[in-house]
mmCIF file of the N, C-alpha and C atoms, coordinates in Angstrom:
data_MODEL
# 
_entry.id   MODEL 
# 
loop_
_atom_site.group_PDB 
_atom_site.id 
_atom_site.type_symbol 
_atom_site.label_atom_id 
_atom_site.label_alt_id 
_atom_site.label_comp_id 
_atom_site.label_asym_id 
_atom_site.label_entity_id 
_atom_site.label_seq_id 
_atom_site.pdbx_PDB_ins_code 
_atom_site.Cartn_x 
_atom_site.Cartn_y 
_atom_site.Cartn_z 
_atom_site.occupancy 
_atom_site.B_iso_or_equiv 
_atom_site.pdbx_formal_charge 
_atom_site.auth_seq_id 
_atom_site.auth_comp_id 
_atom_site.auth_asym_id 
_atom_site.auth_atom_id 
_atom_site.pdbx_PDB_model_num 
ATOM 1   N N  . MET A 1 1  ? -2.837  -15.209 -10.159 1.00 0.00 ? 1  MET A N  1 
ATOM 2   C CA . MET A 1 1  ? -2.695  -13.920 -10.818 1.00 0.00 ? 1  MET A CA 1 
ATOM 3   C C  . MET A 1 1  ? -1.872  -14.146 -12.087 1.00 0.00 ? 1  MET A C  1 
ATOM 4   N N  . SER A 1 2  ? -2.379  -13.713 -13.197 1.00 0.00 ? 2  SER A N  1 
ATOM 5   C CA . SER A 1 2  ? -1.656  -13.902 -14.455 1.00 0.00 ? 2  SER A CA 1 
ATOM 6   C C  . SER A 1 2  ? -0.517  -12.908 -14.567 1.00 0.00 ? 2  SER A C  1 
ATOM 7   N N  . LYS A 1 3  ? 0.441   -13.239 -15.426 1.00 0.00 ? 3  LYS A N  1 
ATOM 8   C CA . LYS A 1 3  ? 1.592   -12.358 -15.605 1.00 0.00 ? 3  LYS A CA 1 
ATOM 9   C C  . LYS A 1 3  ? 1.183   -11.000 -16.145 1.00 0.00 ? 3  LYS A C  1 
ATOM 10  N N  . SER A 1 4  ? 0.116   -10.932 -16.916 1.00 0.00 ? 4  SER A N  1 
ATOM 11  C CA . SER A 1 4  ? -0.311  -9.652  -17.483 1.00 0.00 ? 4  SER A CA 1 
ATOM 12  C C  . SER A 1 4  ? -0.965  -8.750  -16.439 1.00 0.00 ? 4  SER A C  1 
ATOM 13  N N  . SER A 1 5  ? -1.306  -9.299  -15.274 1.00 0.00 ? 5  SER A N  1 
ATOM 14  C CA . SER A 1 5  ? -1.934  -8.474  -14.246 1.00 0.00 ? 5  SER A CA 1 
ATOM 15  C C  . SER A 1 5  ? -0.994  -8.194  -13.071 1.00 0.00 ? 5  SER A C  1 
ATOM 16  N N  . TYR A 1 6  ? 0.313   -8.521  -13.231 1.00 0.00 ? 6  TYR A N  1 
ATOM 17  C CA . TYR A 1 6  ? 1.307   -8.233  -12.192 1.00 0.00 ? 6  TYR A CA 1 
ATOM 18  C C  . TYR A 1 6  ? 2.644   -7.927  -12.848 1.00 0.00 ? 6  TYR A C  1 
ATOM 19  N N  . TYR A 1 7  ? 3.259   -6.839  -12.437 1.00 0.00 ? 7  TYR A N  1 
ATOM 20  C CA . TYR A 1 7  ? 4.621   -6.514  -12.868 1.00 0.00 ? 7  TYR A CA 1 
ATOM 21  C C  . TYR A 1 7  ? 5.199   -5.520  -11.882 1.00 0.00 ? 7  TYR A C  1 
ATOM 22  N N  . GLU A 1 8  ? 6.477   -5.228  -11.996 1.00 0.00 ? 8  GLU A N  1 
ATOM 23  C CA . GLU A 1 8  ? 7.121   -4.301  -11.077 1.00 0.00 ? 8  GLU A CA 1 
ATOM 24  C C  . GLU A 1 8  ? 7.720   -3.126  -11.833 1.00 0.00 ? 8  GLU A C  1 
ATOM 25  N N  . VAL A 1 9  ? 7.604   -1.948  -11.225 1.00 0.00 ? 9  VAL A N  1 
ATOM 26  C CA . VAL A 1 9  ? 8.257   -0.735  -11.713 1.00 0.00 ? 9  VAL A CA 1 
ATOM 27  C C  . VAL A 1 9  ? 9.234   -0.357  -10.607 1.00 0.00 ? 9  VAL A C  1 
ATOM 28  N N  . GLY A 1 10 ? 10.514  -0.579  -10.832 1.00 0.00 ? 10 GLY A N  1 
ATOM 29  C CA . GLY A 1 10 ? 11.485  -0.404  -9.754  1.00 0.00 ? 10 GLY A CA 1 
ATOM 30  C C  . GLY A 1 10 ? 11.171  -1.409  -8.663  1.00 0.00 ? 10 GLY A C  1 
ATOM 31  N N  . VAL A 1 11 ? 11.004  -0.939  -7.439  1.00 0.00 ? 11 VAL A N  1 
ATOM 32  C CA . VAL A 1 11 ? 10.672  -1.829  -6.319  1.00 0.00 ? 11 VAL A CA 1 
ATOM 33  C C  . VAL A 1 11 ? 9.168   -1.894  -6.060  1.00 0.00 ? 11 VAL A C  1 
ATOM 34  N N  . PHE A 1 12 ? 8.365   -1.253  -6.902  1.00 0.00 ? 12 PHE A N  1 
ATOM 35  C CA . PHE A 1 12 ? 6.928   -1.140  -6.651  1.00 0.00 ? 12 PHE A CA 1 
ATOM 36  C C  . PHE A 1 12 ? 6.116   -2.118  -7.498  1.00 0.00 ? 12 PHE A C  1 
ATOM 37  N N  . PRO A 1 13 ? 5.528   -3.140  -6.861  1.00 0.00 ? 13 PRO A N  1 
ATOM 38  C CA . PRO A 1 13 ? 4.642   -4.034  -7.589  1.00 0.00 ? 13 PRO A CA 1 
ATOM 39  C C  . PRO A 1 13 ? 3.380   -3.298  -8.056  1.00 0.00 ? 13 PRO A C  1 
ATOM 40  N N  . VAL A 1 14 ? 2.980   -3.573  -9.275  1.00 0.00 ? 14 VAL A N  1 
ATOM 41  C CA . VAL A 1 14 ? 1.742   -3.041  -9.852  1.00 0.00 ? 14 VAL A CA 1 
ATOM 42  C C  . VAL A 1 14 ? 0.907   -4.262  -10.218 1.00 0.00 ? 14 VAL A C  1 
ATOM 43  N N  . PHE A 1 15 ? -0.346  -4.295  -9.755  1.00 0.00 ? 15 PHE A N  1 
ATOM 44  C CA . PHE A 1 15 ? -1.162  -5.470  -10.030 1.00 0.00 ? 15 PHE A CA 1 
ATOM 45  C C  . PHE A 1 15 ? -2.642  -5.120  -10.033 1.00 0.00 ? 15 PHE A C  1 
ATOM 46  N N  . PHE A 1 16 ? -3.430  -6.007  -10.640 1.00 0.00 ? 16 PHE A N  1 
ATOM 47  C CA . PHE A 1 16 ? -4.876  -5.848  -10.673 1.00 0.00 ? 16 PHE A CA 1 
ATOM 48  C C  . PHE A 1 16 ? -5.470  -6.627  -9.513  1.00 0.00 ? 16 PHE A C  1 
ATOM 49  N N  . ASP A 1 17 ? -6.225  -5.940  -8.661  1.00 0.00 ? 17 ASP A N  1 
ATOM 50  C CA . ASP A 1 17 ? -6.886  -6.562  -7.518  1.00 0.00 ? 17 ASP A CA 1 
ATOM 51  C C  . ASP A 1 17 ? -8.296  -6.959  -7.938  1.00 0.00 ? 17 ASP A C  1 
ATOM 52  N N  . GLU A 1 18 ? -8.537  -8.250  -8.018  1.00 0.00 ? 18 GLU A N  1 
ATOM 53  C CA . GLU A 1 18 ? -9.833  -8.734  -8.491  1.00 0.00 ? 18 GLU A CA 1 
ATOM 54  C C  . GLU A 1 18 ? -10.973 -8.406  -7.527  1.00 0.00 ? 18 GLU A C  1 
ATOM 55  N N  . LYS A 1 19 ? -10.696 -8.340  -6.228  1.00 0.00 ? 19 LYS A N  1 
ATOM 56  C CA . LYS A 1 19 ? -11.757 -8.036  -5.254  1.00 0.00 ? 19 LYS A CA 1 
ATOM 57  C C  . LYS A 1 19 ? -12.307 -6.627  -5.439  1.00 0.00 ? 19 LYS A C  1 
ATOM 58  N N  . SER A 1 20 ? -11.416 -5.664  -5.616  1.00 0.00 ? 20 SER A N  1 
ATOM 59  C CA . SER A 1 20 ? -11.867 -4.276  -5.763  1.00 0.00 ? 20 SER A CA 1 
ATOM 60  C C  . SER A 1 20 ? -12.022 -3.867  -7.223  1.00 0.00 ? 20 SER A C  1 
ATOM 61  N N  . ALA A 1 21 ? -11.560 -4.715  -8.136  1.00 0.00 ? 21 ALA A N  1 
ATOM 62  C CA . ALA A 1 21 ? -11.573 -4.427  -9.575  1.00 0.00 ? 21 ALA A CA 1 
ATOM 63  C C  . ALA A 1 21 ? -10.813 -3.139  -9.893  1.00 0.00 ? 21 ALA A C  1 
ATOM 64  N N  . LYS A 1 22 ? -9.690  -2.945  -9.188  1.00 0.00 ? 22 LYS A N  1 
ATOM 65  C CA . LYS A 1 22 ? -8.853  -1.760  -9.411  1.00 0.00 ? 22 LYS A CA 1 
ATOM 66  C C  . LYS A 1 22 ? -7.400  -2.185  -9.560  1.00 0.00 ? 22 LYS A C  1 
ATOM 67  N N  . TRP A 1 23 ? -6.626  -1.313  -10.199 1.00 0.00 ? 23 TRP A N  1 
ATOM 68  C CA . TRP A 1 23 ? -5.184  -1.505  -10.301 1.00 0.00 ? 23 TRP A CA 1 
ATOM 69  C C  . TRP A 1 23 ? -4.536  -0.934  -9.054  1.00 0.00 ? 23 TRP A C  1 
ATOM 70  N N  . CYS A 1 24 ? -3.539  -1.631  -8.524  1.00 0.00 ? 24 CYS A N  1 
ATOM 71  C CA . CYS A 1 24 ? -2.891  -1.241  -7.272  1.00 0.00 ? 24 CYS A CA 1 
ATOM 72  C C  . CYS A 1 24 ? -1.389  -1.085  -7.450  1.00 0.00 ? 24 CYS A C  1 
ATOM 73  N N  . VAL A 1 25 ? -0.847  -0.156  -6.682  1.00 0.00 ? 25 VAL A N  1 
ATOM 74  C CA . VAL A 1 25 ? 0.599   -0.003  -6.561  1.00 0.00 ? 25 VAL A CA 1 
ATOM 75  C C  . VAL A 1 25 ? 0.924   -0.251  -5.097  1.00 0.00 ? 25 VAL A C  1 
ATOM 76  N N  . GLN A 1 26 ? 1.725   -1.278  -4.836  1.00 0.00 ? 26 GLN A N  1 
ATOM 77  C CA . GLN A 1 26 ? 2.121   -1.549  -3.457  1.00 0.00 ? 26 GLN A CA 1 
ATOM 78  C C  . GLN A 1 26 ? 3.151   -0.515  -3.048  1.00 0.00 ? 26 GLN A C  1 
ATOM 79  N N  . THR A 1 27 ? 2.846   0.230   -1.979  1.00 0.00 ? 27 THR A N  1 
ATOM 80  C CA . THR A 1 27 ? 3.746   1.288   -1.519  1.00 0.00 ? 27 THR A CA 1 
ATOM 81  C C  . THR A 1 27 ? 4.363   0.986   -0.161  1.00 0.00 ? 27 THR A C  1 
ATOM 82  N N  . ALA A 1 28 ? 3.849   -0.051  0.531   1.00 0.00 ? 28 ALA A N  1 
ATOM 83  C CA . ALA A 1 28 ? 4.370   -0.375  1.855   1.00 0.00 ? 28 ALA A CA 1 
ATOM 84  C C  . ALA A 1 28 ? 4.085   -1.835  2.185   1.00 0.00 ? 28 ALA A C  1 
ATOM 85  N N  . VAL A 1 29 ? 4.782   -2.310  3.210   1.00 0.00 ? 29 VAL A N  1 
ATOM 86  C CA . VAL A 1 29 ? 4.593   -3.660  3.728   1.00 0.00 ? 29 VAL A CA 1 
ATOM 87  C C  . VAL A 1 29 ? 4.327   -3.541  5.225   1.00 0.00 ? 29 VAL A C  1 
ATOM 88  N N  . CYS A 1 30 ? 3.314   -4.241  5.704   1.00 0.00 ? 30 CYS A N  1 
ATOM 89  C CA . CYS A 1 30 ? 2.976   -4.226  7.127   1.00 0.00 ? 30 CYS A CA 1 
ATOM 90  C C  . CYS A 1 30 ? 4.081   -4.921  7.925   1.00 0.00 ? 30 CYS A C  1 
ATOM 91  N N  . THR A 1 31 ? 4.508   -4.289  8.995   1.00 0.00 ? 31 THR A N  1 
ATOM 92  C CA . THR A 1 31 ? 5.591   -4.848  9.797   1.00 0.00 ? 31 THR A CA 1 
ATOM 93  C C  . THR A 1 31 ? 5.144   -5.991  10.708  1.00 0.00 ? 31 THR A C  1 
ATOM 94  N N  . LEU A 1 32 ? 3.850   -6.159  10.921  1.00 0.00 ? 32 LEU A N  1 
ATOM 95  C CA . LEU A 1 32 ? 3.377   -7.260  11.768  1.00 0.00 ? 32 LEU A CA 1 
ATOM 96  C C  . LEU A 1 32 ? 3.123   -8.536  10.975  1.00 0.00 ? 32 LEU A C  1 
ATOM 97  N N  . GLU A 1 33 ? 2.331   -8.450  9.935   1.00 0.00 ? 33 GLU A N  1 
ATOM 98  C CA . GLU A 1 33 ? 1.908   -9.639  9.200   1.00 0.00 ? 33 GLU A CA 1 
ATOM 99  C C  . GLU A 1 33 ? 2.422   -9.704  7.763   1.00 0.00 ? 33 GLU A C  1 
ATOM 100 N N  . GLY A 1 34 ? 3.116   -8.677  7.316   1.00 0.00 ? 34 GLY A N  1 
ATOM 101 C CA . GLY A 1 34 ? 3.614   -8.683  5.940   1.00 0.00 ? 34 GLY A CA 1 
ATOM 102 C C  . GLY A 1 34 ? 2.555   -8.358  4.900   1.00 0.00 ? 34 GLY A C  1 
ATOM 103 N N  . CYS A 1 35 ? 1.456   -7.750  5.322   1.00 0.00 ? 35 CYS A N  1 
ATOM 104 C CA . CYS A 1 35 ? 0.371   -7.386  4.399   1.00 0.00 ? 35 CYS A CA 1 
ATOM 105 C C  . CYS A 1 35 ? 0.859   -6.351  3.382   1.00 0.00 ? 35 CYS A C  1 
ATOM 106 N N  . ASP A 1 36 ? 0.289   -6.406  2.185   1.00 0.00 ? 36 ASP A N  1 
ATOM 107 C CA . ASP A 1 36 ? 0.567   -5.386  1.174   1.00 0.00 ? 36 ASP A CA 1 
ATOM 108 C C  . ASP A 1 36 ? -0.272  -4.151  1.477   1.00 0.00 ? 36 ASP A C  1 
ATOM 109 N N  . ILE A 1 37 ? 0.354   -2.990  1.499   1.00 0.00 ? 37 ILE A N  1 
ATOM 110 C CA . ILE A 1 37 ? -0.360  -1.730  1.668   1.00 0.00 ? 37 ILE A CA 1 
ATOM 111 C C  . ILE A 1 37 ? -0.261  -1.019  0.329   1.00 0.00 ? 37 ILE A C  1 
ATOM 112 N N  . CYS A 1 38 ? -1.424  -0.759  -0.275  1.00 0.00 ? 38 CYS A N  1 
ATOM 113 C CA . CYS A 1 38 ? -1.455  -0.310  -1.666  1.00 0.00 ? 38 CYS A CA 1 
ATOM 114 C C  . CYS A 1 38 ? -2.253  0.969   -1.855  1.00 0.00 ? 38 CYS A C  1 
ATOM 115 N N  . GLU A 1 39 ? -1.932  1.639   -2.938  1.00 0.00 ? 39 GLU A N  1 
ATOM 116 C CA . GLU A 1 39 ? -2.759  2.735   -3.436  1.00 0.00 ? 39 GLU A CA 1 
ATOM 117 C C  . GLU A 1 39 ? -3.505  2.179   -4.638  1.00 0.00 ? 39 GLU A C  1 
ATOM 118 N N  . LYS A 1 40 ? -4.802  2.480   -4.729  1.00 0.00 ? 40 LYS A N  1 
ATOM 119 C CA . LYS A 1 40 ? -5.641  1.917   -5.788  1.00 0.00 ? 40 LYS A CA 1 
ATOM 120 C C  . LYS A 1 40 ? -5.957  2.959   -6.845  1.00 0.00 ? 40 LYS A C  1 
ATOM 121 N N  . PHE A 1 41 ? -6.054  2.485   -8.090  1.00 0.00 ? 41 PHE A N  1 
ATOM 122 C CA . PHE A 1 41 ? -6.297  3.353   -9.240  1.00 0.00 ? 41 PHE A CA 1 
ATOM 123 C C  . PHE A 1 41 ? -7.352  2.727   -10.141 1.00 0.00 ? 41 PHE A C  1 
ATOM 124 N N  . GLU A 1 42 ? -8.054  3.582   -10.853 1.00 0.00 ? 42 GLU A N  1 
ATOM 125 C CA . GLU A 1 42 ? -9.135  3.131   -11.729 1.00 0.00 ? 42 GLU A CA 1 
ATOM 126 C C  . GLU A 1 42 ? -8.636  2.354   -12.941 1.00 0.00 ? 42 GLU A C  1 
ATOM 127 N N  . ASN A 1 43 ? -7.427  2.668   -13.410 1.00 0.00 ? 43 ASN A N  1 
ATOM 128 C CA . ASN A 1 43 ? -6.932  1.961   -14.591 1.00 0.00 ? 43 ASN A CA 1 
ATOM 129 C C  . ASN A 1 43 ? -5.427  1.721   -14.494 1.00 0.00 ? 43 ASN A C  1 
ATOM 130 N N  . GLN A 1 44 ? -4.952  0.846   -15.358 1.00 0.00 ? 44 GLN A N  1 
ATOM 131 C CA . GLN A 1 44 ? -3.549  0.452   -15.344 1.00 0.00 ? 44 GLN A CA 1 
ATOM 132 C C  . GLN A 1 44 ? -2.624  1.619   -15.669 1.00 0.00 ? 44 GLN A C  1 
ATOM 133 N N  . GLU A 1 45 ? -3.030  2.483   -16.566 1.00 0.00 ? 45 GLU A N  1 
ATOM 134 C CA . GLU A 1 45 ? -2.190  3.617   -16.960 1.00 0.00 ? 45 GLU A CA 1 
ATOM 135 C C  . GLU A 1 45 ? -1.885  4.529   -15.764 1.00 0.00 ? 45 GLU A C  1 
ATOM 136 N N  . LYS A 1 46 ? -2.904  4.835   -14.964 1.00 0.00 ? 46 LYS A N  1 
ATOM 137 C CA . LYS A 1 46 ? -2.691  5.694   -13.793 1.00 0.00 ? 46 LYS A CA 1 
ATOM 138 C C  . LYS A 1 46 ? -1.810  5.005   -12.752 1.00 0.00 ? 46 LYS A C  1 
ATOM 139 N N  . ALA A 1 47 ? -2.027  3.721   -12.544 1.00 0.00 ? 47 ALA A N  1 
ATOM 140 C CA . ALA A 1 47 ? -1.209  2.972   -11.588 1.00 0.00 ? 47 ALA A CA 1 
ATOM 141 C C  . ALA A 1 47 ? 0.244   2.932   -12.045 1.00 0.00 ? 47 ALA A C  1 
ATOM 142 N N  . HIS A 1 48 ? 0.450   2.642   -13.318 1.00 0.00 ? 48 HIS A N  1 
ATOM 143 C CA . HIS A 1 48 ? 1.812   2.583   -13.860 1.00 0.00 ? 48 HIS A CA 1 
ATOM 144 C C  . HIS A 1 48 ? 2.492   3.945   -13.756 1.00 0.00 ? 48 HIS A C  1 
ATOM 145 N N  . SER A 1 49 ? 1.775   5.005   -14.063 1.00 0.00 ? 49 SER A N  1 
ATOM 146 C CA . SER A 1 49 ? 2.328   6.357   -13.983 1.00 0.00 ? 49 SER A CA 1 
ATOM 147 C C  . SER A 1 49 ? 2.757   6.682   -12.552 1.00 0.00 ? 49 SER A C  1 
ATOM 148 N N  . HIS A 1 50 ? 1.925   6.323   -11.579 1.00 0.00 ? 50 HIS A N  1 
ATOM 149 C CA . HIS A 1 50 ? 2.257   6.596   -10.180 1.00 0.00 ? 50 HIS A CA 1 
ATOM 150 C C  . HIS A 1 50 ? 3.497   5.803   -9.751  1.00 0.00 ? 50 HIS A C  1 
ATOM 151 N N  . ALA A 1 51 ? 3.546   4.527   -10.113 1.00 0.00 ? 51 ALA A N  1 
ATOM 152 C CA . ALA A 1 51 ? 4.708   3.700   -9.763  1.00 0.00 ? 51 ALA A CA 1 
ATOM 153 C C  . ALA A 1 51 ? 5.973   4.243   -10.416 1.00 0.00 ? 51 ALA A C  1 
ATOM 154 N N  . THR A 1 52 ? 5.861   4.718   -11.634 1.00 0.00 ? 52 THR A N  1 
ATOM 155 C CA . THR A 1 52 ? 7.010   5.291   -12.337 1.00 0.00 ? 52 THR A CA 1 
ATOM 156 C C  . THR A 1 52 ? 7.500   6.547   -11.632 1.00 0.00 ? 52 THR A C  1 
ATOM 157 N N  . GLN A 1 53 ? 6.573   7.392   -11.194 1.00 0.00 ? 53 GLN A N  1 
ATOM 158 C CA . GLN A 1 53 ? 6.958   8.607   -10.460 1.00 0.00 ? 53 GLN A CA 1 
ATOM 159 C C  . GLN A 1 53 ? 7.662   8.263   -9.150  1.00 0.00 ? 53 GLN A C  1 
ATOM 160 N N  . LEU A 1 54 ? 7.150   7.274   -8.435  1.00 0.00 ? 54 LEU A N  1 
ATOM 161 C CA . LEU A 1 54 ? 7.783   6.859   -7.183  1.00 0.00 ? 54 LEU A CA 1 
ATOM 162 C C  . LEU A 1 54 ? 9.194   6.325   -7.437  1.00 0.00 ? 54 LEU A C  1 
ATOM 163 N N  . ALA A 1 55 ? 9.328   5.493   -8.454  1.00 0.00 ? 55 ALA A N  1 
ATOM 164 C CA . ALA A 1 55 ? 10.637  4.914   -8.769  1.00 0.00 ? 55 ALA A CA 1 
ATOM 165 C C  . ALA A 1 55 ? 11.620  5.985   -9.232  1.00 0.00 ? 55 ALA A C  1 
ATOM 166 N N  . ALA A 1 56 ? 11.142  6.943   -10.018 1.00 0.00 ? 56 ALA A N  1 
ATOM 167 C CA . ALA A 1 56 ? 12.020  7.992   -10.552 1.00 0.00 ? 56 ALA A CA 1 
ATOM 168 C C  . ALA A 1 56 ? 12.529  8.922   -9.462  1.00 0.00 ? 56 ALA A C  1 
ATOM 169 N N  . THR A 1 57 ? 11.768  9.062   -8.387  1.00 0.00 ? 57 THR A N  1 
ATOM 170 C CA . THR A 1 57 ? 12.181  9.950   -7.294  1.00 0.00 ? 57 THR A CA 1 
ATOM 171 C C  . THR A 1 57 ? 12.840  9.176   -6.153  1.00 0.00 ? 57 THR A C  1 
ATOM 172 N N  . LYS A 1 58 ? 13.252  7.949   -6.455  1.00 0.00 ? 58 LYS A N  1 
ATOM 173 C CA . LYS A 1 58 ? 14.040  7.118   -5.523  1.00 0.00 ? 58 LYS A CA 1 
ATOM 174 C C  . LYS A 1 58 ? 13.302  6.742   -4.242  1.00 0.00 ? 58 LYS A C  1 
ATOM 175 N N  . HIS A 1 59 ? 11.976  6.684   -4.308  1.00 0.00 ? 59 HIS A N  1 
ATOM 176 C CA . HIS A 1 59 ? 11.222  6.205   -3.148  1.00 0.00 ? 59 HIS A CA 1 
ATOM 177 C C  . HIS A 1 59 ? 11.488  4.711   -2.966  1.00 0.00 ? 59 HIS A C  1 
ATOM 178 N N  . GLU A 1 60 ? 11.274  4.227   -1.772  1.00 0.00 ? 60 GLU A N  1 
ATOM 179 C CA . GLU A 1 60 ? 11.393  2.808   -1.468  1.00 0.00 ? 60 GLU A CA 1 
ATOM 180 C C  . GLU A 1 60 ? 10.108  2.351   -0.792  1.00 0.00 ? 60 GLU A C  1 
ATOM 181 N N  . LEU A 1 61 ? 9.910   1.032   -0.744  1.00 0.00 ? 61 LEU A N  1 
ATOM 182 C CA . LEU A 1 61 ? 8.741   0.516   -0.039  1.00 0.00 ? 61 LEU A CA 1 
ATOM 183 C C  . LEU A 1 61 ? 8.840   0.891   1.434   1.00 0.00 ? 61 LEU A C  1 
ATOM 184 N N  . ASP A 1 62 ? 7.761   1.453   1.970   1.00 0.00 ? 62 ASP A N  1 
ATOM 185 C CA . ASP A 1 62 ? 7.714   1.802   3.385   1.00 0.00 ? 62 ASP A CA 1 
ATOM 186 C C  . ASP A 1 62 ? 7.429   0.554   4.206   1.00 0.00 ? 62 ASP A C  1 
ATOM 187 N N  . ARG A 1 63 ? 7.707   0.628   5.467   1.00 0.00 ? 63 ARG A N  1 
ATOM 188 C CA . ARG A 1 63 ? 7.366   -0.423  6.408   1.00 0.00 ? 63 ARG A CA 1 
ATOM 189 C C  . ARG A 1 63 ? 6.586   0.236   7.538   1.00 0.00 ? 63 ARG A C  1 
ATOM 190 N N  . CYS A 1 64 ? 5.348   -0.207  7.710   1.00 0.00 ? 64 CYS A N  1 
ATOM 191 C CA . CYS A 1 64 ? 4.472   0.380   8.724   1.00 0.00 ? 64 CYS A CA 1 
ATOM 192 C C  . CYS A 1 64 ? 3.397   -0.638  9.080   1.00 0.00 ? 64 CYS A C  1 
ATOM 193 N N  . LEU A 1 65 ? 2.490   -0.274  9.960   1.00 0.00 ? 65 LEU A N  1 
ATOM 194 C CA . LEU A 1 65 ? 1.372   -1.142  10.316  1.00 0.00 ? 65 LEU A CA 1 
ATOM 195 C C  . LEU A 1 65 ? 0.183   -0.849  9.412   1.00 0.00 ? 65 LEU A C  1 
ATOM 196 N N  . CYS A 1 66 ? -0.455  -1.898  8.906   1.00 0.00 ? 66 CYS A N  1 
ATOM 197 C CA . CYS A 1 66 ? -1.702  -1.674  8.171   1.00 0.00 ? 66 CYS A CA 1 
ATOM 198 C C  . CYS A 1 66 ? -2.823  -1.491  9.193   1.00 0.00 ? 66 CYS A C  1 
ATOM 199 N N  . ASP A 1 67 ? -3.925  -0.925  8.763   1.00 0.00 ? 67 ASP A N  1 
ATOM 200 C CA . ASP A 1 67 ? -5.037  -0.636  9.675   1.00 0.00 ? 67 ASP A CA 1 
ATOM 201 C C  . ASP A 1 67 ? -5.581  -1.892  10.355  1.00 0.00 ? 67 ASP A C  1 
ATOM 202 N N  . ALA A 1 68 ? -5.739  -2.969  9.588   1.00 0.00 ? 68 ALA A N  1 
ATOM 203 C CA . ALA A 1 68 ? -6.312  -4.197  10.152  1.00 0.00 ? 68 ALA A CA 1 
ATOM 204 C C  . ALA A 1 68 ? -5.408  -4.786  11.231  1.00 0.00 ? 68 ALA A C  1 
ATOM 205 N N  . CYS A 1 69 ? -4.116  -4.848  10.975  1.00 0.00 ? 69 CYS A N  1 
ATOM 206 C CA . CYS A 1 69 ? -3.186  -5.397  11.969  1.00 0.00 ? 69 CYS A CA 1 
ATOM 207 C C  . CYS A 1 69 ? -3.087  -4.493  13.190  1.00 0.00 ? 69 CYS A C  1 
ATOM 208 N N  . TYR A 1 70 ? -3.128  -3.196  12.974  1.00 0.00 ? 70 TYR A N  1 
ATOM 209 C CA . TYR A 1 70 ? -3.072  -2.267  14.104  1.00 0.00 ? 70 TYR A CA 1 
ATOM 210 C C  . TYR A 1 70 ? -4.293  -2.449  15.001  1.00 0.00 ? 70 TYR A C  1 
ATOM 211 N N  . GLN A 1 71 ? -5.474  -2.571  14.406  1.00 0.00 ? 71 GLN A N  1 
ATOM 212 C CA . GLN A 1 71 ? -6.696  -2.764  15.194  1.00 0.00 ? 71 GLN A CA 1 
ATOM 213 C C  . GLN A 1 71 ? -6.628  -4.071  15.988  1.00 0.00 ? 71 GLN A C  1 
ATOM 214 N N  . GLU A 1 72 ? -6.122  -5.122  15.356  1.00 0.00 ? 72 GLU A N  1 
ATOM 215 C CA . GLU A 1 72 ? -5.985  -6.403  16.045  1.00 0.00 ? 72 GLU A CA 1 
ATOM 216 C C  . GLU A 1 72 ? -4.973  -6.291  17.191  1.00 0.00 ? 72 GLU A C  1 
ATOM 217 N N  . TYR A 1 73 ? -3.887  -5.609  16.966  1.00 0.00 ? 73 TYR A N  1 
ATOM 218 C CA . TYR A 1 73 ? -2.870  -5.395  17.997  1.00 0.00 ? 73 TYR A CA 1 
ATOM 219 C C  . TYR A 1 73 ? -3.463  -4.657  19.197  1.00 0.00 ? 73 TYR A C  1 
ATOM 220 N N  . VAL A 1 74 ? -4.185  -3.585  18.933  1.00 0.00 ? 74 VAL A N  1 
ATOM 221 C CA . VAL A 1 74 ? -4.794  -2.797  20.010  1.00 0.00 ? 74 VAL A CA 1 
ATOM 222 C C  . VAL A 1 74 ? -5.813  -3.639  20.775  1.00 0.00 ? 74 VAL A C  1 
ATOM 223 N N  . GLN A 1 75 ? -6.600  -4.409  20.043  1.00 0.00 ? 75 GLN A N  1 
ATOM 224 C CA . GLN A 1 75 ? -7.642  -5.216  20.676  1.00 0.00 ? 75 GLN A CA 1 
ATOM 225 C C  . GLN A 1 75 ? -7.053  -6.263  21.626  1.00 0.00 ? 75 GLN A C  1 
ATOM 226 N N  . TYR A 1 76 ? -5.988  -6.926  21.223  1.00 0.00 ? 76 TYR A N  1 
ATOM 227 C CA . TYR A 1 76 ? -5.458  -8.032  22.017  1.00 0.00 ? 76 TYR A CA 1 
ATOM 228 C C  . TYR A 1 76 ? -4.315  -7.658  22.952  1.00 0.00 ? 76 TYR A C  1 
ATOM 229 N N  . CYS A 1 77 ? -3.676  -6.540  22.719  1.00 0.00 ? 77 CYS A N  1 
ATOM 230 C CA . CYS A 1 77 ? -2.486  -6.206  23.514  1.00 0.00 ? 77 CYS A CA 1 
ATOM 231 C C  . CYS A 1 77 ? -2.700  -5.055  24.480  1.00 0.00 ? 77 CYS A C  1 
ATOM 232 N N  . TRP A 1 78 ? -3.817  -4.376  24.394  1.00 0.00 ? 78 TRP A N  1 
ATOM 233 C CA . TRP A 1 78 ? -4.025  -3.241  25.299  1.00 0.00 ? 78 TRP A CA 1 
ATOM 234 C C  . TRP A 1 78 ? -5.157  -3.498  26.204  1.00 0.00 ? 78 TRP A C  1 
# 
């Protein structure tokens, strides 16, 4: 990932996801595997604006289960 496609606004990483071809703001971290949980945006301006709003209102990165890890947990542990 090049430096121009990744930066941080406060504690929120903003980056371009090549698989989805969208800009992402990481809003949480999965508590099982450490996966990035992101909100996706059509362009960098919208992603940056959202990250700025989160940082300005003193939000922090959440910690929760991502859908994929939760499904795997349910499949193997229940």
